[in-house]
C-alpha positions as CSV (number, residue, x, y, z in Angstrom):
1,M,139.9,106.1,85.5
2,M,138.9,106.1,89.2
3,Q,136.1,103.7,89.9
4,N,133.0,105.2,91.4
5,T,132.4,102.7,94.3
6,R,129.3,104.4,95.5
7,K,127.3,103.6,92.3
8,I,126.2,100.0,92.0
9,G,124.5,98.4,89.0
10,K,122.4,100.5,86.7
11,S,121.1,103.4,88.8
12,S,121.6,102.7,92.5
13,W,123.7,104.4,95.1
14,V,125.2,102.9,98.2
15,F,125.9,105.1,101.2
16,K,129.0,104.2,103.2
17,E,129.4,107.1,105.6
18,N,126.9,106.1,108.2
19,I,124.2,108.4,106.8
20,R,121.3,108.6,109.2
21,I,118.0,110.4,109.6
22,Q,118.6,112.6,112.6
23,A,115.0,113.5,113.1
24,S,111.8,113.8,111.1
25,A,108.4,115.4,111.3
26,A,105.0,114.8,109.7
27,V,102.0,117.1,109.9
28,A,98.6,116.3,108.5
29,G,95.3,117.8,107.5
30,P,91.9,117.1,109.1
31,M,91.0,114.2,106.8
32,E,94.4,112.5,107.3
33,G,94.1,113.3,111.0
34,N,91.0,111.2,111.2
35,G,92.6,108.2,109.4
36,K,94.4,105.1,110.5
37,L,97.8,106.8,111.3
38,S,96.6,109.8,113.3
39,H,98.8,108.8,116.2
40,S,101.9,109.1,114.0
41,Y,101.6,112.8,113.2
42,D,103.4,115.6,115.1
43,L,100.6,118.1,114.3
44,I,97.1,117.8,112.9
45,Y,95.2,120.8,111.6
46,D,91.6,121.4,112.5
47,N,90.7,122.7,109.0
48,L,92.2,123.0,105.5
49,Y,93.2,126.6,106.0
50,A,95.6,126.0,108.9
51,G,95.0,129.5,110.1
52,Q,95.8,131.1,106.8
53,D,93.8,133.1,104.2
54,T,94.2,130.7,101.3
55,W,94.8,127.0,100.7
56,E,98.1,127.8,99.1
57,Q,99.2,129.7,102.1
58,A,98.0,126.8,104.3
59,E,100.2,124.3,102.4
60,R,103.2,126.6,102.8
61,K,102.5,126.9,106.5
62,M,102.3,123.1,106.8
63,L,105.7,122.7,105.2
64,E,107.2,125.3,107.4
65,D,105.7,123.6,110.5
66,A,107.1,120.2,109.4
67,V,110.6,121.8,108.8
68,E,110.7,123.6,112.1
69,T,109.4,120.6,114.0
70,A,112.1,118.4,112.5
71,I,114.8,120.9,113.3
72,K,113.6,121.2,116.9
73,K,113.4,117.4,117.3
74,A,117.0,117.1,116.1
75,D,118.1,119.6,118.7
76,L,119.5,121.8,116.0
77,T,119.0,125.4,114.7
78,S,118.2,126.5,111.2
79,E,121.7,128.1,111.1
80,E,123.2,124.6,111.5
81,I,121.4,123.2,108.4
82,D,123.6,123.6,105.4
83,V,121.0,122.9,102.7
84,Y,117.3,122.6,102.3
85,L,115.9,120.4,99.5
86,A,112.2,120.6,99.0
87,G,109.4,120.1,96.4
88,D,105.6,120.2,96.0
89,L,103.0,120.0,93.3
90,L,102.2,123.6,92.8
91,N,103.3,125.7,89.8
92,Q,107.0,126.4,90.1
93,N,107.3,124.7,93.5
94,I,105.9,127.8,95.3
95,S,105.2,126.0,98.6
96,A,108.8,124.8,98.8
97,S,110.4,128.1,97.6
98,F,108.2,130.3,99.8
99,S,108.9,128.1,102.8
100,A,112.7,128.5,102.1
101,K,112.3,132.2,102.2
102,A,110.9,131.9,105.7
103,E,113.5,129.4,106.9
104,K,116.5,131.3,105.4
105,I,118.4,128.1,104.7
106,P,120.4,127.6,101.4
107,F,117.8,126.1,99.2
108,I,117.6,123.7,96.3
109,G,114.1,123.3,94.8
110,M,113.3,119.9,93.4
111,Y,110.4,118.5,91.4
112,G,109.5,114.9,91.0
113,A,105.7,115.2,91.4
114,C,104.6,112.8,94.2
115,S,108.0,111.0,94.1
116,S,109.6,114.2,95.5
117,S,109.8,112.8,99.0
118,M,112.4,110.1,98.1
119,L,114.0,112.3,95.5
120,T,114.8,115.0,98.0
121,L,115.9,112.4,100.6
122,S,118.2,110.7,98.2
123,V,119.9,113.9,97.1
124,A,120.1,115.1,100.7
125,A,121.9,111.9,101.7
126,T,124.2,112.2,98.7
127,L,125.3,115.8,99.7
128,V,126.1,114.6,103.2
129,E,127.9,111.5,101.9
130,G,130.0,113.7,99.6
131,G,130.9,116.2,102.4
132,F,129.0,119.1,100.8
133,A,126.8,119.4,103.9
134,R,127.0,118.4,107.5
135,Y,123.2,118.5,107.8
136,A,120.8,118.5,104.9
137,L,117.0,118.9,105.2
138,A,114.5,117.2,102.9
139,G,110.9,118.3,102.8
140,V,107.7,118.0,100.7
141,S,104.1,119.0,100.9
142,S,100.7,118.7,99.2
143,H,97.2,119.9,99.8
144,N,94.0,118.5,98.5
145,C,92.4,121.8,97.6
146,T,95.5,123.4,96.0
147,A,96.0,120.3,93.8
148,E,92.4,120.1,92.8
149,R,92.4,123.8,91.8
150,Q,95.6,123.3,89.7
151,Y,95.1,119.9,88.1
152,R,91.3,119.5,88.0
153,Y,88.5,121.8,89.2
154,P,88.2,123.9,92.4
155,T,86.5,121.9,95.2
156,E,83.6,124.4,95.1
157,Y,82.8,123.2,91.6
158,G,81.7,119.8,92.9
159,G,82.8,117.9,89.7
160,Q,82.1,114.2,89.7
161,K,85.0,111.7,89.7
162,P,85.4,108.1,88.8
163,N,86.4,105.4,91.3
164,T,89.9,105.4,89.8
165,A,90.5,108.9,91.0
166,Q,92.6,109.6,94.1
167,W,92.4,112.0,97.1
168,T,95.5,114.3,97.3
169,A,96.7,114.0,100.9
170,T,97.0,117.3,102.9
171,G,100.1,117.5,104.9
172,A,103.9,117.9,104.9
173,G,106.9,115.9,105.9
174,A,110.6,116.7,106.6
175,A,113.7,114.9,107.6
176,I,117.2,115.9,108.6
177,I,120.1,113.9,107.3
178,G,123.5,113.8,108.9
179,I,126.4,111.4,109.8
180,G,126.2,109.3,112.9
181,G,123.7,109.0,115.7
182,T,121.2,106.4,116.4
183,G,118.5,107.1,113.9
184,P,117.5,105.0,110.9
185,R,120.3,104.6,108.4
186,I,120.0,105.3,104.7
187,Q,121.7,102.4,102.9
188,Y,120.7,102.6,99.3
189,A,118.9,104.9,96.8
190,T,117.7,103.8,93.4
191,I,117.0,106.6,91.0
192,G,114.1,105.9,88.5
193,I,113.8,106.5,84.9
194,V,110.8,108.2,83.2
195,T,108.3,105.6,82.1
196,D,105.4,106.3,79.7
197,L,103.0,103.5,78.5
198,G,100.6,105.9,76.8
199,I,98.0,106.3,79.6
200,K,96.3,109.7,79.3
201,N,93.6,109.6,81.9
202,P,94.4,112.1,84.7
203,F,91.8,110.4,86.9
204,D,93.7,107.1,86.9
205,M,97.2,107.9,88.3
206,G,97.5,104.4,89.8
207,S,97.6,102.7,86.4
208,A,99.9,105.3,85.0
209,M,102.5,105.1,87.9
210,A,102.5,101.3,88.5
211,P,104.9,100.5,85.6
212,A,107.4,103.2,86.8
213,A,107.3,101.7,90.3
214,A,107.8,98.2,89.0
215,K,110.8,99.3,86.9
216,T,112.5,101.1,89.8
217,M,111.9,98.2,92.2
218,Q,113.2,95.6,89.7
219,T,116.3,97.8,89.1
220,H,116.8,98.1,92.9
221,F,116.7,94.3,93.4
222,E,119.0,93.7,90.4
223,D,121.5,96.4,91.5
224,T,121.7,95.4,95.2
225,G,121.2,91.7,94.9
226,R,118.3,91.9,97.3
227,K,114.9,90.3,97.1
228,P,111.5,91.5,98.4
229,K,111.7,89.0,101.3
230,D,114.9,90.9,102.5
231,Y,112.6,93.8,103.6
232,D,110.2,93.8,106.6
233,L,108.2,96.5,104.7
234,I,108.0,97.7,101.2
235,V,105.8,100.7,100.5
236,T,104.9,102.6,97.4
237,G,103.9,106.2,97.6
238,D,100.4,106.5,96.0
239,L,99.5,103.7,93.7
240,A,96.3,103.1,95.8
241,S,93.8,100.3,95.1
242,I,94.1,100.6,91.3
243,G,97.9,100.7,90.9
244,A,99.0,98.4,93.7
245,P,97.6,95.2,92.1
246,I,99.1,96.2,88.8
247,L,102.5,96.6,90.4
248,K,102.3,93.2,92.0
249,E,101.4,91.6,88.7
250,L,104.2,93.4,86.8
251,L,106.8,92.3,89.3
252,S,105.5,88.8,89.5
253,N,106.0,88.5,85.7
254,E,109.7,89.4,86.3
255,G,110.0,86.8,89.1
256,Y,109.6,89.1,92.1
257,K,106.8,88.2,94.5
258,L,105.5,90.9,96.8
259,G,103.8,89.3,99.8
260,E,102.3,90.7,103.0
261,Q,105.3,93.0,103.5
262,Y,104.0,95.2,100.7
263,Q,101.7,98.1,101.4
264,D,100.8,101.4,99.7
265,C,100.9,104.7,101.6
266,G,97.8,105.9,99.8
267,L,95.9,103.0,101.4
268,M,97.6,103.2,104.8
269,I,96.5,106.7,105.6
270,Y,92.7,106.5,105.5
271,S,90.1,104.4,107.1
272,Q,87.7,102.3,105.0
273,D,84.8,104.6,105.8
274,Q,86.6,107.7,104.5
275,E,85.6,108.7,100.9
276,V,88.9,109.0,99.2
277,F,88.0,107.1,96.0
278,A,90.9,104.7,95.1
279,G,93.1,106.0,97.9
280,G,95.5,108.8,98.7
281,S,98.0,110.6,96.5
282,G,100.3,113.6,96.5
283,C,103.8,114.4,97.9
284,A,102.4,114.1,101.4
285,S,101.1,110.6,100.9
286,S,104.5,108.9,101.1
287,A,106.0,111.7,103.3
288,I,103.7,111.6,106.2
289,V,103.6,107.8,106.3
290,T,107.4,107.6,106.1
291,Y,108.4,110.5,108.2
292,G,105.7,109.7,110.8
293,H,104.6,106.1,111.1
294,I,107.4,104.2,109.4
295,L,110.3,105.9,111.1
296,Q,108.6,105.7,114.5
297,Q,108.1,102.0,114.0
298,M,111.8,101.6,113.0
299,M,112.9,103.4,116.2
300,L,110.8,100.9,118.1
301,K,112.7,98.1,116.2
302,K,109.4,96.8,114.8
303,Y,110.9,97.2,111.3
304,K,114.6,96.7,110.6
305,K,114.7,97.1,106.8
306,V,112.2,99.2,104.8
307,L,112.1,100.1,101.1
308,V,110.2,103.3,100.3
309,V,109.3,103.7,96.6
310,A,107.8,107.1,96.0
311,T,105.9,107.4,92.8
312,G,105.1,110.4,90.7
313,A,103.1,111.4,87.6
314,L,105.0,114.1,85.7
315,L,102.0,115.6,84.0
316,S,100.9,119.3,84.0
317,P,97.4,120.8,83.3
318,I,98.8,121.9,79.9
319,S,100.2,118.5,78.9
320,Y,97.1,116.5,79.5
321,Q,94.8,119.2,78.1
322,Q,96.8,118.9,74.9
323,G,96.3,115.1,74.8
324,E,99.8,114.1,75.9
325,P,100.2,110.8,77.8
326,I,101.3,110.8,81.4
327,P,105.1,110.1,82.0
328,C,105.8,108.7,85.4
329,I,108.8,108.1,87.7
330,A,109.6,106.4,91.0
331,H,112.6,106.7,93.3
332,A,113.4,104.2,96.0
333,V,115.3,104.6,99.3
334,A,116.3,101.6,101.5
335,I,116.2,102.6,105.2
336,E,117.6,100.4,107.9
337,M,118.0,100.1,111.7
338,D,121.0,98.5,113.3
339,E,120.6,94.8,114.3
340,T,121.5,95.5,117.9
């Protein structure tokens, strides 16, 4: 039997074909545009409608804008993109699939809830590594008002929320993957397993997702032989102020200490005076931070090795209304810049 040398350990992949991010784009809503990373976004919308008639159409427009901006920055055309992998939070991935209709690129819809940013990036890199695509495009989106309408109550309802709740980030991110160039290199991907510790509260995603993030990170360290100190920055997608301390405690119990290099995207986006409860969430949380701020800082050589761990709660309105617990997952991607 031929040995699969690209799989290492339990569930990690190593990329050997100089797989790099050719270009990326991050677009953001008005709340995010007033936050701490406003300088990192390619486009900031003045309002939640983004010139459209509905919030759902606005989310679709944001994803289309992110995709088209990334393609332009890569000096490519949509005809040169071999495959488009995308996901979002809405029923049946409608933001992703409707955007694919507009872009007319061969499309693979993917769903990992808020972990979809690194899920699509991992698989895009794999398709390029395997020779199935010369250029692959990964994209995700989320919108505060579309998510509220689907998972909780429409914003007009004005329902009260506990401090453990999170604010779904409005925005979209996209990245183009190819071989060669000078962009950040994708070195490893660690695919998570579904973790369910019985948490049922849809207003406490941080507590639900932290164990999944811890499991994926522990697996990544074991598979690759790396330690937290080997990275200049480690980020989770959207554990926010509730889940981040839980993650640190869980990993500490396993002998992995997360220090100052650890941050959470849901806490990086917003200023302290913005009312976002425990912090940001949604597919856009990890996407706009990674495809905007982090990759920009890597190109400036301020970060050499970054581990992005996108976290996702795999619930639906039906599952939690029927009293089911919230299964969660996390996917990790190690992104690096050359030493020189």
